[in-house]
C-alpha positions in Angstrom: -56.3 -16.0 -21.3 -56.6 -13.7 -18.4 -54.5 -10.6 -17.8 -53.3 -12.1 -14.5 -52.5 -15.6 -16.2 -50.5 -13.5 -19.2 -48.6 -11.6 -16.0 -47.8 -15.0 -14.4 -46.3 -16.1 -18.0 -44.5 -13.2 -18.5 -42.9 -13.5 -14.9 -41.9 -17.3 -15.7 -40.2 -15.9 -18.9 -38.0 -13.1 -17.3 -36.9 -16.0 -14.7 -35.9 -18.0 -17.6 -34.0 -15.6 -19.5 -32.4 -14.5 -16.3 -31.4 -18.0 -15.2 -30.4 -18.2 -19.0 -28.0 -15.2 -18.8 -26.3 -16.3 -15.7 -25.3 -19.5 -17.3 -24.2 -17.9 -20.2 -22.2 -15.5 -18.2 -20.3 -18.3 -16.0 -19.6 -20.3 -19.3 -18.0 -17.3 -21.0 -16.0 -16.7 -18.0 -14.8 -20.1 -17.9 -14.1 -20.5 -21.5 -12.2 -17.5 -21.7 -10.8 -14.8 -19.3 -11.3 -11.9 -22.0 -15.0 -12.4 -21.6 -14.9 -12.6 -17.7 -15.1 -10.1 -15.5 -14.0 -7.3 -17.3 -16.8 -7.7 -19.8 -19.4 -7.5 -16.9 -18.3 -4.9 -14.4 -20.7 -2.0 -13.8 -18.1 0.6 -14.5 -17.5 -0.5 -18.1 -21.4 -0.9 -19.1 -22.2 2.6 -20.6 -22.2 1.3 -24.0 -24.0 -1.5 -23.2 -27.0 0.9 -21.5 -26.3 3.3 -24.8 -27.5 0.4 -26.7 -30.3 -0.5 -24.7 -31.9 2.9 -24.9 -31.7 2.6 -28.5 -33.0 -1.0 -28.6 -35.9 0.5 -26.3 -37.3 2.8 -28.9 -38.9 0.0 -30.7 -41.1 -0.1 -27.6 -41.7 3.7 -27.1 -45.7 3.0 -26.9 -45.2 1.0 -24.0 -46.4 2.6 -20.6 -43.3 0.8 -18.8 -40.8 4.1 -17.8 -37.8 4.1 -20.0 -35.9 5.9 -17.0 -36.3 2.6 -15.2 -34.3 0.6 -17.6 -31.0 1.6 -16.1 -31.6 0.7 -12.7 -33.3 -2.7 -13.8 -30.4 -3.6 -15.9 -27.6 -2.3 -13.4 -29.2 -4.7 -11.0 -29.1 -7.7 -13.7 -25.3 -6.8 -14.5 -24.2 -6.5 -11.1 -25.6 -9.7 -10.4 -23.8 -11.3 -13.1 -20.6 -9.8 -12.4 -21.1 -11.4 -8.9 -21.1 -14.8 -10.5 -18.1 -14.5 -12.2 -16.2 -13.0 -8.9 -17.7 -10.8 -6.7 -17.0 -7.5 -6.6 -16.2 -5.3 -3.4 -16.7 -1.5 -3.6 -15.7 1.0 -0.9 -17.5 3.8 -0.2 -17.5 6.5 2.5 -19.7 5.4 5.3 -21.9 5.1 7.5 -24.6 3.1 5.7 -27.4 5.8 4.8 -25.2 8.3 3.9 -25.5 9.7 0.1 -22.2 8.4 -0.5 -23.8 4.7 0.2 -26.3 6.0 -2.0 -24.4 6.8 -5.0 -22.8 3.4 -4.6 -26.0 1.4 -4.7 -27.0 3.6 -7.9 -23.6 3.0 -9.2 -23.2 -0.8 -8.7 -26.5 -2.1 -7.7 -27.3 -4.4 -4.8 -25.1 -7.5 -5.9 -21.6 -6.0 -5.1 -20.0 -6.0 -1.4 -20.1 -2.9 -0.1 -17.0 -2.2 2.1 -17.6 0.9 4.8 -15.1 3.3 5.4 -14.7 5.8 7.8 -13.0 8.4 5.5 -12.1 9.3 2.0 -8.4 8.7 2.3 -9.7 4.9 3.8 -11.6 4.6 0.5 -8.6 5.0 -1.6 -6.3 2.8 0.7 -8.9 0.2 0.9 -8.8 -0.2 -3.2 -5.0 0.3 -3.2 -4.3 -2.4 -1.2 -6.8 -4.8 -2.9 -9.3 -5.1 -0.2 -11.8 -3.5 -2.5 -11.8 -3.3 -6.5 -13.5 0.0 -6.8 -14.0 3.1 -4.5 -16.5 5.6 -4.8 -16.4 9.2 -3.3 -17.7 12.8 -4.0 -15.6 14.8 -5.8 -17.8 18.1 -6.0 -20.9 19.7 -5.1 -23.0 22.0 -7.3 -23.5 24.6 -4.2 -20.3 23.8 -2.4 -18.0 23.2 -4.7 -14.8 20.6 -4.7 -14.3 18.1 -2.0 -10.7 18.8 -0.7 -9.9 15.5 0.6 -10.8 13.8 -2.8 -8.6 16.1 -4.6 -5.4 15.5 -2.1 -6.1 11.6 -2.5 -5.8 11.8 -6.3 -2.7 13.6 -6.0 -0.7 11.3 -4.2 -2.7 8.1 -5.0 -1.7 5.6 -8.4 -5.7 4.8 -8.6 -7.5 6.1 -11.8 -10.7 7.7 -12.4 -12.8 4.9 -13.8 -16.5 6.4 -13.9 -18.7 9.6 -12.6 -22.2 10.0 -11.6 -24.3 12.4 -10.7 -26.4 12.1 -7.8 -29.3 15.1 -7.7 -29.6 15.6 -3.5 -33.1 15.6 -2.3 -33.4 15.9 1.5 -36.1 14.8 3.6 -37.5 15.4 6.9 -37.7 12.2 8.7 -39.0 10.8 12.3 -40.8 7.9 13.8 -44.2 9.6 13.2 -46.1 12.2 10.6 -46.8 14.8 13.3 -44.4 17.7 12.4 -45.9 19.5 15.8 -44.4 16.6 18.0 -40.8 17.6 16.8 -38.8 19.5 19.3 -35.3 18.7 17.8 -33.6 18.2 14.1 -30.6 16.5 13.7 -28.3 16.7 10.8 -25.0 17.0 9.2 -24.0 20.5 9.2 -24.2 20.7 5.0 -27.8 19.5 4.7 -28.8 21.6 8.0 -27.3 24.8 5.8 -28.9 23.6 2.4 -32.6 23.2 4.2 -32.0 26.4 6.3 -34.8 28.4 5.0 -37.4 25.6 5.1 -36.6 24.7 8.4 -37.1 28.4 9.5 -40.3 28.5 7.6 -41.9 25.2 8.9 -40.1 24.5 12.2 -39.0 28.0 13.6 -38.8 26.5 17.3 -36.9 23.8 17.1 -33.5 23.1 18.4 -31.1 22.8 15.3 -28.9 20.1 16.4 -25.3 19.6 13.7 -24.2 15.4 14.0 -21.2 13.7 12.2 -23.3 12.5 9.4 -27.1 12.1 7.9 -26.9 8.4 9.2 -26.0 9.5 12.9 -29.0 12.1 12.6 -31.6 9.4 11.5 -30.5 7.0 14.6 -31.1 9.8 16.6 -34.6 10.4 15.1 -34.9 6.7 15.4 -34.8 6.8 19.3 -36.0 9.9 20.1 -40.0 10.6 19.1 -39.6 14.4 19.8 -36.6 14.6 16.9 -36.4 14.4 13.3 -33.6 14.4 11.0 -32.9 15.7 7.7 -31.6 12.9 5.5 -32.1 10.8 2.6 -35.0 8.3 1.7 -32.5 5.5 2.1 -32.0 6.6 5.7 -35.4 6.5 6.4 -35.9 2.8 5.0 -33.0 1.8 6.9 -34.0 3.1 10.1 -37.8 2.4 9.8 -38.8 5.9 9.9 -41.5 8.0 8.2 -40.9 10.6 5.6 -42.6 13.9 6.8 -41.5 16.0 3.9 -39.4 15.2 0.9 -37.3 17.7 -1.3 -36.7 20.3 1.4 -33.7 21.8 0.0 -33.5 25.6 -0.6 -31.9 25.2 -3.8 -33.6 22.8 -6.2 -31.5 20.9 -8.3 -28.8 20.6 -5.6 -26.3 17.8 -6.9 -23.3 16.0 -6.1 -21.0 14.5 -8.3 -19.2 11.1 -7.6 -16.3 9.4 -8.9 -15.4 5.5 -9.0 -11.7 5.0 -8.6 -9.9 1.5 -9.4 -6.6 0.4 -11.1 -7.2 1.7 -14.5 -9.3 4.0 -16.1 -12.5 3.3 -18.9 -11.9 2.3 -22.6 -13.2 4.9 -24.8 -17.0 5.2 -25.6 -17.5 8.3 -27.7 -19.0 10.0 -24.6 -16.1 10.5 -22.3 -14.2 13.0 -20.0 -10.4 13.1 -19.0 -9.6 14.5 -16.1 -6.1 16.2 -15.6 -4.0 17.9 -13.0 -1.3 20.3 -13.8 1.2 23.3 -12.2 2.4 25.8 -14.2 5.5 27.9 -13.8 5.5 30.8 -11.8 5.4 33.5 -14.4 3.0 35.8 -16.1 0.7 34.5 -18.5 1.7 30.8 -17.8 -1.8 29.5 -17.1 -3.4 31.3 -20.0 -0.8 29.6 -22.3 -1.7 26.2 -21.3 -5.5 26.7 -21.4 -4.7 28.2 -24.9 -3.8 24.7 -25.9 -6.7 23.0 -25.2 -8.5 25.6 -27.0 -6.4 25.4 -30.1 -7.4 21.8 -30.4 -10.8 22.3 -30.1 -11.4 21.1 -26.6 -13.9 22.2 -23.7 -12.8 22.5 -20.7 -16.1 21.5 -18.3 -14.4 22.3 -15.0 -10.9 23.9 -13.9 -10.3 24.2 -10.1 -7.1 25.4 -8.1 -5.8 23.6 -5.0 -2.4 24.6 -3.3 0.6 22.3 -3.8 1.5 21.1 -0.6 5.0 20.6 -1.7 5.4 24.3 -2.5 4.3 27.3 -0.5 2.3 29.6 -2.4 2.3 27.4 -5.4 -1.3 25.7 -7.1 -2.2 23.0 -9.0 -5.1 22.9 -11.4 -7.4 20.1 -11.9 -9.3 20.1 -15.2 -11.9 18.0 -17.0 -11.3 18.1 -20.5 -14.4 16.7 -22.7 -12.9 13.6 -24.5 -11.1 10.5 -23.8 -7.2 10.9 -23.8 -6.9 8.3 -26.6 -8.6 10.8 -28.6 -6.0 12.2 -30.9 -7.0 16.2 -29.8 -6.9 15.2 -26.6 -3.7 13.1 -26.8 -2.0 16.1 -28.8 -3.1 18.8 -26.5 -1.9 16.6 -23.2 1.4 16.0 -24.9 1.9 20.0 -25.5 0.9 20.6 -21.9 3.5 18.2 -20.8 6.1 19.7 -22.4 5.5 23.5 -20.7 4.3 22.3 -17.5 6.2 21.6 -14.3 4.1 18.7 -13.3 1.0 17.0 -15.4 -0.8 14.0 -14.1 -3.5 12.3 -15.8 -6.2 11.3 -13.5 -8.1 9.1 -15.5 -10.6 9.2 -18.7 -14.0 7.6 -18.3 -17.8 7.9 -19.5 -19.5 11.1 -19.0 -22.2 10.8 -16.2 -25.9 10.5 -16.5 -28.0 12.3 -14.1 -29.2 10.4 -11.2 -31.8 11.4 -8.8 -32.1 10.0 -5.1 
């Protein structure tokens, strides 16, 4: 048998297995609701991905890249989910933004993506039942917390059920690959600021034009042969543009953390995080006393960030990420003790800790 014949045979086997998996999912969903949608949602598949990587160790000598497993199986699991009940996911649009890219990398291409004009609209879309999940940015490794997301979490009944970290790689994209023809560069102010040194070094004489989004920048580049955009590879693909340079961000490793919100948070996986917001009495040592509770329970706080309390002038609330699930005994004890000492405590969700994903 030739190598090509064997490849054809393997492809046919893959098709047969995909067909069988789809049929099994459909049958399981019909027989019992417990094996239905909840078992095949992308945000609850962390344990399945961990098991797949563990099983892959038997094939460590293979040339197939292990890092591709997640994207391959995310598409398979997402497609199977759509068999049971099509999933609608709200995201901060328009198409081609990094939020769009985060939604694709979190859920795959099978769910129906619902474009929203603001972070608040993402939350409202899920609250009204027009989408099952919403994905929004919550913090950037350079710029810090995303204020609209924190404000929405405070007033919304939705829970955080997953997170993902997207390493942002900025690209210079245009209709052609001749950088000397570029006279204008468009982008959202944040990517422009993050690539300021690169642009000054490689395109010192061009006009820098801020836009409402990286997608709007790509649209300008698609309609003007003397223009380029600072955007993602996805934007280049959506608008049939060429990538003149990739990785033009001034600080390598710039990343944005995205969260998925839904009606409930996630089950324990053994590798979890809990986000909680609380306010302390306005008195000396109040915050230290609260933080010492977590320390006494042996818990690590991976983030703490203050935000003004909109209901009380010059008062603050503290968003905190605690390593562990709220059902863990140590986390549960700590939260109970915090609730006894704080004016307000709101658990925003427990969910699997993220793996880093690159654009």
